[in-house]
C-alpha positions as CSV (number, residue, x, y, z in Angstrom):
1,X,75.8,-15.6,45.2
2,X,73.6,-15.1,48.1
3,X,74.4,-11.3,48.3
4,X,73.7,-11.3,44.5
5,X,70.5,-13.3,45.0
6,X,69.2,-10.9,48.2
7,X,69.8,-8.2,45.8
8,X,67.8,-9.3,42.8
9,X,65.1,-10.4,44.9
10,X,65.1,-6.9,47.1
11,X,65.2,-4.5,44.2
12,X,62.5,-6.0,41.9
13,X,59.1,-4.6,41.6
14,X,56.9,-4.5,38.7
15,X,57.6,-1.0,38.1
16,X,61.7,-1.9,37.5
17,X,60.4,-4.8,35.2
18,X,58.2,-2.2,33.1
19,X,61.1,0.3,33.1
20,X,63.4,-2.8,31.5
21,X,60.7,-3.6,29.4
22,X,61.0,0.0,27.9
23,X,64.7,0.1,27.6
24,X,64.7,-3.5,26.4
25,X,62.5,-2.4,23.2
26,X,65.4,0.1,22.5
27,X,67.2,-2.8,21.2
28,X,65.1,-5.1,19.2
29,X,63.8,-2.0,17.2
30,X,66.7,0.3,17.2
31,X,70.1,-0.5,17.9
32,X,70.1,-4.2,16.5
33,X,68.7,-3.2,13.2
34,X,70.6,-0.5,12.4
35,X,74.1,-1.8,13.7
36,X,73.8,-5.7,12.6
37,X,72.0,-5.1,9.4
38,X,72.2,-7.9,7.8
39,X,70.6,-6.9,4.5
40,X,67.4,-8.9,3.0
41,X,69.7,-12.2,4.4
42,X,68.6,-11.7,8.1
43,X,70.8,-12.3,11.0
44,X,72.4,-15.4,11.6
45,X,71.0,-15.6,15.2
46,X,67.7,-15.5,14.6
47,X,67.9,-18.3,12.8
48,X,66.8,-21.5,15.5
49,X,69.1,-23.8,13.9
50,X,71.8,-23.9,10.5
51,X,74.3,-26.1,9.2
52,X,77.9,-24.6,7.8
53,X,75.9,-24.7,4.3
54,X,73.1,-22.5,5.3
55,X,75.7,-20.3,7.2
56,X,78.4,-20.2,4.5
57,X,75.5,-19.1,2.1
58,X,74.5,-16.3,4.0
59,X,78.0,-15.0,4.9
60,X,78.6,-15.2,1.3
61,X,75.3,-13.4,0.8
62,X,75.9,-10.8,2.9
63,X,79.3,-9.4,0.8
64,X,81.8,-7.4,2.7
65,X,80.1,-4.3,4.0
66,X,77.7,-6.1,5.9
67,X,80.5,-8.6,7.6
68,X,82.5,-5.9,8.7
69,X,79.6,-3.8,10.0
70,X,77.8,-7.0,11.1
71,X,81.3,-7.8,13.6
72,X,81.4,-4.4,15.0
73,X,77.4,-5.1,16.0
74,X,78.1,-8.3,17.2
75,X,81.3,-6.7,19.5
76,X,79.3,-3.7,20.4
77,X,75.7,-3.4,21.0
78,X,75.0,-7.5,20.7
79,X,77.3,-8.1,23.6
80,X,75.1,-5.6,25.9
81,X,72.2,-7.2,24.5
82,X,72.0,-10.9,26.2
83,X,73.3,-9.5,29.3
84,X,70.2,-7.1,29.5
85,X,67.6,-9.5,28.7
86,X,69.3,-11.6,30.8
87,X,68.9,-9.5,33.7
88,X,65.5,-8.7,32.6
89,X,64.4,-12.5,32.4
90,X,66.3,-12.9,36.4
91,X,64.4,-10.5,37.5
92,X,61.1,-11.5,35.8
93,X,61.6,-14.9,37.6
94,X,62.7,-13.0,40.7
95,X,59.4,-11.3,40.7
96,X,57.3,-14.4,39.9
97,X,58.7,-16.4,42.6
98,X,58.2,-13.5,45.2
99,X,54.9,-13.6,44.7
100,X,54.5,-17.2,44.9
101,X,52.6,-18.9,47.5
102,X,54.5,-21.8,47.6
103,X,58.5,-22.2,48.1
104,X,60.7,-22.6,45.5
105,X,64.4,-22.4,45.1
106,X,65.5,-18.8,45.0
107,X,68.7,-19.4,42.8
108,X,66.6,-20.7,39.9
109,X,66.5,-17.3,38.8
110,X,69.9,-17.1,37.5
111,X,69.1,-20.3,34.2
112,X,68.7,-16.8,32.2
113,X,72.3,-16.5,32.2
114,X,73.0,-19.9,30.6
115,X,71.0,-18.7,27.6
116,X,73.6,-15.3,27.9
117,X,76.5,-17.5,27.9
118,X,75.3,-19.8,25.0
119,X,74.3,-16.6,23.4
120,X,78.2,-14.5,24.0
121,X,79.6,-18.5,23.0
122,X,77.6,-17.5,19.8
123,X,78.9,-14.4,19.1
124,X,82.2,-15.3,19.3
125,X,81.7,-17.8,16.7
126,X,80.2,-15.2,14.3
127,X,83.0,-13.2,14.6
128,X,85.5,-15.8,13.8
129,X,83.8,-16.8,11.0
130,X,82.6,-13.5,9.8
131,X,86.3,-12.1,10.3
132,X,87.8,-15.1,8.2
133,X,85.5,-15.4,5.6
134,X,85.9,-16.6,3.1
135,X,87.9,-19.5,4.6
136,X,85.7,-22.3,5.8
137,X,86.0,-23.7,9.2
138,X,83.9,-26.7,8.9
139,X,83.6,-28.0,13.2
140,X,83.0,-24.2,14.0
141,X,80.7,-23.2,11.7
142,X,78.2,-26.6,12.7
143,X,79.6,-26.2,16.1
144,X,77.7,-22.2,16.0
145,X,74.7,-23.9,14.8
146,X,74.4,-26.1,17.8
147,X,75.1,-23.4,20.3
148,X,72.6,-21.5,18.6
149,X,69.7,-24.0,19.0
150,X,71.0,-24.8,22.4
151,X,70.5,-20.5,22.7
152,X,67.1,-20.6,21.5
153,X,66.4,-23.9,23.0
154,X,67.1,-22.6,26.9
155,X,65.3,-19.5,26.2
156,X,62.0,-21.5,25.2
157,X,63.1,-23.6,28.3
158,X,62.9,-20.5,30.6
159,X,59.4,-19.0,29.1
160,X,57.9,-22.6,29.3
161,X,59.1,-22.0,33.2
162,X,57.4,-18.8,33.8
163,X,54.6,-20.5,32.4
164,X,54.7,-23.2,34.8
165,X,55.3,-21.2,38.0
166,X,52.5,-18.8,37.3
167,X,50.0,-21.5,36.7
168,X,50.8,-23.8,39.6
169,X,50.8,-20.7,41.4
170,X,47.9,-19.7,40.1
171,X,45.9,-23.7,41.0
172,X,47.5,-23.7,44.1
173,X,45.7,-20.5,45.2
174,X,42.4,-21.5,43.7
175,X,42.7,-24.8,45.4
176,X,43.3,-22.9,48.9
177,X,40.3,-21.2,48.4
């Protein structure tokens, strides 16, 4: 684990992160809308939370063709996407911590991978629920809603952590001057 931490701090730079941000834009602007095109209903994983009734209403509204395409998207592009954005957020945290004038635990940079884990679990639930539709799996459907809410909550916590680290460092730097 220490070698991976060192590697992230070594390779992380503003140029690298800008390059990753450009590549990142390919996902939400092109790949995800084209591969996980859920029609006018919208994708499940962009909701903050839902219950089984909402989930099954959306699955019904998708229709068979969109459900099949959604599964393919989840098993291809949406398998790579969480790993990519998790790595981008990890590098962003590494850059911020590297630039801080205060010591901070370096292993905290890996917190985005908790969100990645929940995103991949969410995708697994979606594949199961989409592929077994119209059968209703109440527990799986409600658990999927909880996993989605946990994923988004984790993402918000990471953003708040980044904002906190930057503002804390600015305050400490101003106090020193």
